[in-house]
N, C-alpha and C positions, 0 to 999 in steps of 0.2 A: 085590661091587660093586653088587649089586642093592639093598643096604640104603641106599646113598647116592644112588641114582638119583633118587628123589623129591625129596630135598633139593637136588640139583644142578639139577634142572629148575626147581624153585620159586625158589631163590636165584641160580641162574646164568643162567636164561633169562627166566622169567616176571616176576620182580621187577625186573630191569633194563629189560625192555621196558615194563612199566607205569610205572616211574619215568621212563624216557625219554619216554614218551607224555605223562605229566603235565607234565614240564618243557617239552616242545614245545608242548603245549596252553596252558600258562601263558604261554609266550613269545608265542604267537599272540594270546592274550587281552590281554596287556600291550601288544603292538604295535597291536592294533586300538583299545584305549583311548587310546594315545598319538596315533594318527592322527586319531581323533575329536576329541580335545582340541586337537590342532594345527589341524585344520580349523575348529573353533569359534573359536579364538584368531585365526586368519587372517581369518575373516569379521568378527569384532569389530574387528580392526585396520583392515580395509578400510573398514568403515562409519564408524569413528571418524576415519580419515584423510579420507574423503569429507566428513564433517561439519566437520572442521578446515579443509579447502579451501573449503567453502561459507562458513564464517565469515569466512575471509580475503577471499573474493570480495565478500561483503556489506559488510565493513568498508571495502574499497576503494571500493565504490559509495557508501557513506555519506560517506566523506571527499570524494569528488567532488561530492556533493550538499550538503555543509556550507554553502557560500555561499548556496545556494538556501534552505536551512532557516533561516539567519540572516535572509535577506531576507523570508521568509514570516513569521517571528516578529516582525520589525519592522513589517510591514504589518498583522498581526493586532493588534499593540499600539496602533496608531493609532486615534483616534476615527473611527468610520465616516462620520458626516455631514460632518465637516470635511475628511476625506480625499477624499470624493466631490466636495464643493464645490470644493476646490482643483484636483482633476483636471479637473473640468468647465470651470473658468476657463481652464486651460491648453489644453484642447481647443478652446474657443471662439475663442481668439486666432488660430487658423489657419483659421477658417471665415468665410465672408461673413455679415455680420450680417443681411442681408436674407433669408437662407435659413433661419435658425434663431433662435428666441427661447425662452428658458426661462420658463415661466409659473408653475411651482410647484416647490417643493423642501421636503419635510417628512418628519418621522419620525412615522409613525402611532403613536397612543398605545398600541396593543396590542403591547407588547414581546414578542418571541419568537413572534409569530403566523406563520401560513403554514407553510413547511417547517420552520422552527425550532421550532415547537410540538411536533413529533413526534421531534425529534432531541435527543440528550444534549448536543450542542455548543451553546454560547452563541451567540445571534444577535440581530439587530435588523432592522427593515425600513426601507426608504427608498422614498418615493413621489416621482417626478419627472415633471413634465409639460412638454412641448415644443410649440411651434408651428413647423412648418418643412416643407421639402420632404422627400420620402421618402428620397432619396439622402443628403442631409446628415444627417438624424437617424439613418439607418442607420450612417453613418460615426461619429457621436457614440457610439452604442451600442457599436460595434466597439472604438473607442479606450478608452472607459470600462471595458468588460469586460476589455480587454487590460491596462490599467493596474491594475485592481483585480480580480484573478481570484477573490477571495473573494465577489464578488457573484454571486448566482444569480437568474436571471430567474424571477419568480413569476407576474406578470400583465402583459399588454401589451394596451392598448386603442388602436385607431386610429379616428379619425372625421374626416369632412371638415370643413374650416373654412368657415363660412358667409360670412365677410366677404371672403376671398380664395380663389379656386378653385385656385390653384397650391400652397397650403399645406394641411397636414393637422395635426390635433391628435393628439398622442401622450401617453398616460399609461402609465407603467411603474412597477411595484412590484418592488423587489429584496429578497431576503433576503440580508443581509450577515453572514457568519460571523465571529465574534469570538473573541478569546482569553479 
């Protein structure tokens, strides 16, 4: 029996233990790789799901703003000087003529000057001059800028009127953003 003892120990105990340890170690290795792969896929799915939900939310907001976008596109396609003149006429209809008088309305020859010169967006300038009371002209500015939000105030000059002490002279230059 002593002759087979070494073979029995090697093939009956050591080899099965080493083989079982290799199988168990391989199983743990496969399990850890599967868990790592699962965790990566779960994170990727979570981020893609978050991105998909963000896209749906943005699309919903864009649909709600579609009317505003169409309105803005229409406003930007209008010729600036005529749109401003039309809006000013509508504003003057509701104001007392003794309190306001437009003294000048022109497009300065330097197209794209002011803020527009440093922006990639196309723009033009409008110079408008008024004679009127502070409150009335302030109301004109408010209504004009509300009706034409593409106007950006570039310069405002206020000076006293020498002929009537209740009136002031206003000169304003707007940069008008265009399409």
